[in-house]
N, C-alpha and C positions, 0 to 999 in steps of 0.2 A: 598906367602909362609908364611909370618907372620900371615896372616888371617887364614890360614889352621891350624897353630899351636894353635891359640886361640880357634878355633872351636873344635879341637880335645881335648884340655885341658878342655874346658867346658863340653864336652860329657863325658870325663873320670871322672871329678868331679861329674857330675850328676849320673853316673853309680855307683860310690863309695858311694855317699850319699844314693841312692836308695837301694843299697845292705845293707848298715848299718841300714837303717830304717826297712827294711823287716826282717833282722836277729835279730835286737833288739826287734822288735814286737813279733816274735816267742819266743824269750828268755823270755820276760816279761809275755807273756801269760802262758807259762809253769811255770814260777816262781809264778805267781799269782793264777793259777788254781790248782796247785798240790804242795802246800807247805808241803810236807810229813813230814819233820823233825819237823817243828813247830807243826803240828797236833798231831804227835805221842808224842811229849813232853808234850803238853797240856792234851792229853788223859790220859797219865800215872800219871799226877799230879792233876787231876780234883778234886777228893774227898779231898785229903789233902789240896789243895789250898782253896777250899770252906770252909772246917771246920776251917782252920786257919783264914780266913778273915770274916767268918760269923759263929761264934761259936754256935748260936742258931739252925743251921741246923743239927748238929750231932744228938741231941735227937729227932728231928722231923723225920729225915730219918730213924734212928734206930726204932722208934715207927711204921713208915710205913712198914718197913721190918718185924717187929715182927707180925704185923696184916695182913701181906701179901697184903698190900694195894698199894705198889709201883709196878705197873704192867709193865713188859718189853713187848713191843709189836713190832712184826715184820710184815711187809707187803712186797709184791712184786709190784713194780710200773709197768705201761704199757710197759716200756722198759726192764723189767725183772730184775731190780736192787732191791736188798733187802734193805729196809729202816727200821730204828728203831725209836721208841719213848717210852717215859715213860708216863704212864697214872695214875692219882691218882683221885679217886672219892672224891667228897665233903664229909665233915663230916656228913651232912644231905642230903637226896635226893633233887636234884635241877636239873633244865634244863639249868643252866648256865654253860658254859664251856669256859675257857680261853685257847687259843692256844698261847704258849709262845715260841718264836723262837730265837735261839742263833745267834750270829754274826759270822763274818769271822774267820775261823780256830778254832772256839770254838766248844762246844758240848752241849747237853741238860743239863748235870750235872751242867755246869757253869751258868745255868739260874734257879737253884733251889731256890735262894733267892727271885726271883720274884714269882716263883711257891708257895713258902711258904706263901707269902702275899695273893695271890689270893685264895689259898686253905684254909689255917688256919684262916686268918683274915677276908676274904670276903665270904667264903663259896662256892667257885666255884669248879667244876671239873677242872682238869688241864691236858693238853696234851702238852708235851715237846718233839718235834721231833728232831732227829739228821738229819740234812740236808745231802744231797748226798756228799759222800767222807769225811764225818766228823763224829766223835763219832763212834758209832757202825754201821752206815749205810755204804753200799758199794757204788761203783761208781768210774769211772776213774778220775773225776775231780770235783772241786767245781763248782756249777752251777750259782753262783752270783745272785740267786733269781728268774731268769726268768723261769727256769724249775721246781723250787721247788713248784710251785702252783699245780703240779700234785700229791702232797701228798694226799693220801686218808686215812680216818680213819676207819680201820677195826680192830676188836678185837674179837678173838674167834668166828669168823663167823658172828658176829653182826656188826652193823654200829652205830657209834656215830653220833647223830644229834645235830647240833649246833642251838640253839634257841636264839631269841632276836636280839639285834643290835650289830654290831661290833664297838668296840672302839679301837683306837690305839694311842700311844704316839709316835710322830715322833722322839723323842729322843732315842727310843729303837732301831730303825733300819729300813733300807729299806726292808729287807726280811720280817720282821714282818708286815710292812705296806702292802706289796704286797700280802702276804697270807691272811691278814684280808680283804683286798679289794676283793680278789677272793671269800672268804667265804661269804661276803656280797652280791656279785652278785649272787651266788648260792642260798642264802636264798631268795632274791627277786624273782628269777626265780621259786624256789620251791613254794613260796607263790602264785605267779601268776598262776601256773599250778594246784594249788588246792591241 
């Protein structure tokens, strides 16, 4: 009799533990992949935040807008989700393009300080995508980098080709590294195919 109580107690404890683990996992997935309040708050405050913390950005962004050089680009990915990016051509024609990717719950605007350096100081074209479910891009949830490599560069019916080597700084983030590695693989494949 005592042995049965111990076995039943262990089974009940295991069922409760398993239920809590499964329930907690679903809660954490939902909390991590759809942090809507945090995203909306950051989206609403992006320009004021950037201008407050990086005062050199306001004149740069204003001059880009005046010259109609800050291009809002929208594409539809293979799953039918609309994705957004900002594109700025280099001050002088070049085949160098920097793809600058934001982090978790951020948006492309919050990477303008890096874009400024690449565009103004280094003379690169810059592409700043809003990843899925962030910024002006659609989607049901954040993809945590693994599906973001589906991002295609289309603008006004044309294609942006990335030339040269990919460089990345591990300190900028996992998504940036994953996208850069994907572009490098495509460049190698494109070069092999002629």
